[in-house]
N, C-alpha and C positions, 0 to 999 in steps of 0.2 A: 326555524328554532335557533335562538341565540346561544352562544357559548360563553361561559364566564370562568374566569380564573379566580381562585379564592385562597385566603389563608384564614385558618380558624382554630378554635379550641374545642375539644370534645368534652364530655361530661366529667372526665377525670382531670381536665386541665392540660392535656397533652396537645402540643402544637401539631396542626395538620395543614396540608396544602394540596391542591388538586384542581381539577377542571370539571365543570358540570354544565349540562345544557338544559335549557328551560325556555318557556315562551317569553318570560320577562324577568327582570331583576327580582321582583317580589316573589315570583313563582320559584325561582332558584333558591332564594333564601328560605322559603317555606320548605322546600324539598330537603334542604340541609338540616333545618331544625327538626324535621320529622325523624332524622337519623341521629339526633342528639349531637349535632355539630353546629357550633355557633361562630359564624364568620366575623373576623376582625378586619379583613381587607377584602374588598370585592371589586373586580374589574372585568368589564366586558371585553372579550377578544374580538377585535375587528375582523370582519370576513375578508377573504382574499388570500392568495397564495403566499406562503412563506418564501421570501426572496433573499438570496444571498447576494450582497452587494458586490462581492468579488467575482469577477467574470473569469472563468477558466477557459483555456483554449481547448478545442475539440480533441487535441492529441493527448491530453492528460486527464480529462474529466472521467475517462473510463478506467484508469489504473485502479482506482478504488471505486467500484460501481455505485456506491451509495455515499453521499456526503451529508454533512450536518448530523446525521444519526449514525452511530457505529454499525459496522456490518454485523457484529454479533447480536446487537439488539434488534436490528431489522430482521435478521434470520429467525430469532426467537418469536417475534411477532408474526412473521409469515407462517411459521410452523403452527403456532397457536390458532391462527386464522383458519388454516387448513383443517385442523382437528375439529374446530367448532362447526365448520361447514359440513364436514363428514358426519358429524353427530346430528345433523338436521337443523342447525340454527339458520334462520334467515340471514342474509348478508348484512343488513342494517343492524340487527341485534348482535351479530358476531363482532362487528366493528365497535359497537357501543360497549360490549363486554370487555374489550381489550383496553379501552381508554383508561380506566382507573388502575389497570395492572401494569401500565407502562411507566417506567421510572423517569424517562426523559420528558421534560416539559415541552420541548419542541414536538416530540412525537405525539404527546397527548393533544396538543393543539391541532396538529395535522390530522390525526384520526377523527377528532371531533368535527372538523370541517369536511372531511371526506364523507362522514356519515350524513351530515347535512346535505351535501351535494347529491348523494344517492337518494335521500328522501325527496329531494326536489326533482328527481327524474333522471339524473345523470347516470351513466354506466360507471362501474367500479374503475375501469381503466381511465376513463376521462376525468374522473374525480382525482385519481392519483397523478394524472398528467399536470394538474394545477401546481404540483410541488416538485419541480424537476431537480431541486437541490436535495431532495430526500429520496425520491424514487428515480432510478436511472431509466433510460430508454429500453434497456434490456428487460427490466422489471415490468414496465408498463406494457410493452408489446407482448410479453408472455402472458400477462393477466388478460389482455385483450383477446388473445388467441384462446385462452381458457374459457372466457365468457362466451365467445362465439361457438365453441365446440361443446359447451356444457360440462366441461371437466375442470372447473376452476379450482376445486380442492386438490386435485392431482397436480395441477400446474403449480400451485402455491407450495405443495410439498417438495416438488422438484426445485423450485426457486430457493427454498430453504437449504436443500442439500447442496445446490450449486454455490450458494453464498458461503456455507460452512466449509466446503471443500477448498474454495479459493482462500479463505481465511486460514485454514489449517496449513495449506501449502506455504503461504506467506510466513506464517509463524515458525514453521520448521526451518525455512531458509534463514530467517532472522536469528533463530536460536543457534543454528550451526555457525553463523558468522559472528555472533556476539562475543564469544570467548576469545577468538584470535584478535579481534579489534581491541578488546579490553587489555589483553596482554601487550599488544603493540603500544597502546597509549601509555600504560604503566611503565613499560620498558623505556620508551622515549623520555618520559618524565624523570625516571631514575638516572638515565644517562645525562640529561640536561642538568640535573642537580649536581651530579658527580663532577662534570666538566666545568660548571660555573662556580661552585662554592667549595667543594671538597678538594679537588685536584690543585687549584691555585694555592691553597694554604699549605699543601704538602711540598709542591715544587719550589716554593719560595725558599725552602731550606737549602736547595742546591744553587741558588742564585749567587751566593757568596763564595762558591767554590772556584778555585783558580784553574781548574782543569776542564778539558772539553767533556761535555756530557754525551752519553751514547745517543745514537740517532733516534731510537724509539722515544727516549726522554725528551729530546728537542722537538720531535714531532708532536708529542703529547702537550708540551708547553705551548706550541704554536696553535694547536686545535683548541686548547683550553682558553687561551687568550682571545681567540676569535669568538668562542661561545660566550665568554664573559662580556665582551664588548658589544656583541650583536645578538644576545639571547632574545631580545624583544622581536628582532626581525625574524628569527627562526620560529618563534611562537606564532607570529602573525602571518607567516608565509602560507600555511594551509588555508587560513581565512581569506587571504587575498586571492588565492587560487580559486576558491569557491566563488568569490565575488566577481572575478573576471569571467568565469564560466557562466555565472548568472547573467551578467551584462551581455555576453555574446549571445546567449539563448533568447534574449529579448527581441533580437532581429530574426526574421524568418530565415535568411541565408545562414546566419551564424548558428541557429538551432539545427538547421538541416546538416550543416557541416559537422557539428558535434555528434548528432545522432548517427551519421554515416561513419564517423570515426569510431564510435563505440562498437558498432556491429562489425567493424573491420579488424578489431584487435584480435590477436591470435587465440587466446583462451577465453578471455572475458566476452569477446564478441560472439563466439560460438555458443557460450552459455546463455547470453542474452537473447540470441535468435531462437534458441530452444524454449526459453521462457515465454517469449512472444508467441511462438507457434502453438505452445500448449494453451495459452490464454485464448488465442484466436479460435482454435479448433474446438475447445471446450464450450466457448460462448456460442459459436455458430451452430454446433451440434445441438445445444440445448434449445436454441431458438427454432431451428428447423424441426426438431422433435416435437415441439409444442405448436406446430402449425403456422409459424411465421413464414411468409414468402421469402424466397432466396434473396431477392434484391433488397428487400427491407432488412433482412438479417445481415447482409453484407454491409449495408450502410451503417448499421449499428455497431458491428464488430470492428470496422475500420477505425472507429473513434477510440477503442480501447487498446489499440496497438502500443501506444506510448512511445512510438518512434516514427518520425516523419518520413523516413525512407520507406518503411513498411506500410505506412498510411497511404502513401502515393501508389505503392504496388497494389494494395487491396482496392484502391479507387479505380485503378486501371483495370483490374480483374472484374470489378463491378460493371464497368462499361462494356467489357468483352462479353460477360454473361448476358447483359441486356441485349446485346447484338446477336446472341445465339451461340457464343463461344463457350469454352469449358474453363472452369475455375482452376483446376489443377494444372492445365497446360499453361495458363498465364503466369501462375505463381512459380512454375518450374523454370521460367525464362530468366529469373533473377536469382543471384547468389545471396540476396538479403533474406530469402526465405529458405529454411532447411529443405534440401532435396528430398529426403525421405518423407517429409510431411506432404510435399506436393505430389509425390508418387502415390501415397496412400489415399489422398483426396481423388486422384485420377481413378484409382481402383474403385472407390466409393461411387464415383459418377458412372463408371462403366457397369458396375454390378447392380446399381439402383439402391444400394444400401448406404447412402451418404451419411445419414445420422449415426449409424453404428460405427462406420469407419472413422468419423470425426471423433467420436468418444474414445475409440481405441487409440487413435493418434494422440489425443490429449493425455490419456493414461500413460502411454509409452514415453512421451517427452517429459511429463511431470516426474515419473520415476527416474528418468535419465538425469534430469536436473538435480533431483535430490541426491542421487548417487554421486554425481560430479561434485556437488557442494560438500558432501560428507567426506569424499576422498581428498578434496582440496584442503579442508580444515584439518584433517588428520595429518596432512603434510606441513601445513603452515605452522601448527603448534610446535613441533620439534625444531623447525627451521628458526622460529623466533627465539626459542631457548638456546639453540646453537649460536645464533648471531650475538645474543646478549652475553653468552659465555665467552665467546671470542673477544668481544669488545671489552668486557670487564677484565678478562684475563690479560689482554694487551695493556690496559691501564695499570694493572698491578705489576706486570713485568717492566713497563717503562719507569715505574717508581722504584722498583727494587734493584734495577741494574746499577744505578749510581751508588746505592748502598753497598752492593757487592764489591764494586771497585774500591770504595773507601776501605772496606774491610781488608782487601788484598794489599792496599798501600800500608795500612797499619801493621799487618803481619810482616 
């Protein structure tokens, strides 16, 4: 059955667009006319997977588990699919029902092709695997495990929860950091304007004075002159730094160096390791809980580490597990992975409750990260205000000191 994309008008003259499947072009147009929809543009969608021309490295394709389609939209579709299957809908009919309800054109095309693949005899997981830019290995393997065990609707519900939880955690951290970053940006802009345009006009008044200016005033004139002459360099410096880091990361050694440097930093490094540990344990626990074998789960989760040092550590752990070793023991041998996380994994391996212990570890580190970010932002805000107050106060003092001296001479 072919898939067609159309633009049309309804009986009231309202513009519509969407996707429809039918045996042929004429059958598709007839189906639309029966719904009082009159196509103005009709195009057959070629079969085959949706491919993203940009190739991502295995280290970063897992940071956002689903590309092309937003996590929130995929989560919603997954939950709706679970609801339909729980209500007794056949899989093909459930997928077909979701096609017109999806806002994203990309997702409409993908779901239509997935439905066709299932009708042709493919399994749901294999049909999803044709679109790696939409469905991550985590998603596909969990669906495969759900199909094999006959609990597809339960697995889809867990997938929706998993995606929503990760998205919520990311949004909370972003929201916590947004205000301090905005304050810093505005503060720097105000300072740049003051030193580049406002201060030079004021200090020119003192240039004709025949007496020595106070040290703070001379320092202010020096700083202001530097900002006025090289303001473009100051503005471009952050962009140049980002460009240098980007170029360094293009090489494998350079990227490894930067990743190692990031997790070695005193405060930021500790927080980053906790974020990675939470992501790793949450994903691994979800995969194991849904029947994915340990080695397969480890090979998937190492791709979402987002850090080459930890990627290599998990790869090493995967080899040890394949040889009969223990995951927690291997992870505990490196300072790149939080010690507490590796110990909790050891307990899970010893007690035989690995999945529960991984979930508890993820909960613990996610709460710890959220608490640390909240505490940091609560400190950053007053520090930014204090620094801005000191800087602006220093500028005012440097301008007022010569005025006070002139008043004393007049008296």
